[in-house]
C-alpha angles and dihedrals in degrees: 000000000000128000128201126214125188108231135193126203110233111183093207097047104022119229120351139166111282125227088250142323092283088061095041128107094183141018124222111213111196120195107211093194099058097018096235133137129217125192122214135173107252088229091059096056099078105013096130095073093267116136113249094253093055091044092052093047090051090059094046101258114159102167143029127211114199139157093228135013120186113222094249092051091047089055091048093053096043091047086055090056097256125132115223122211127192113234118236094214141352091266110111099200093046092053092047089054091048091050093049089048091050092244100126119091120229113240116241133191089254095051092045093050090048094052097040132078088204123089126216102292130069095234092052092077120100109218091224093056106027112090098186 
């Protein structure tokens, strides 16, 4: 199985897990079978008009690790058959190890609603409170 992690390039700290795909410059695709990583521009993942879920499934992605996942995005990914996990830190390698060791918790609608100030629709967010 492969996992995808949205990544931002921080010149001071190097690469770290982004707050979501909308904040990501890159995506780290980790292949759990052969233990390799591949780096792609987030813009290149679904450039052929595919929706993101279909594009991820075509390249064998089964799970997403992200710092934050708005409720609407969580529904989109889970409806596409992907499992979403909340990262424990911004460290990419640490979160990959935690995933492989089954130590990351899957995000659910309930956990996302509890941790979010946004409700279930995109226009319900207040730009001063929504961090996604």
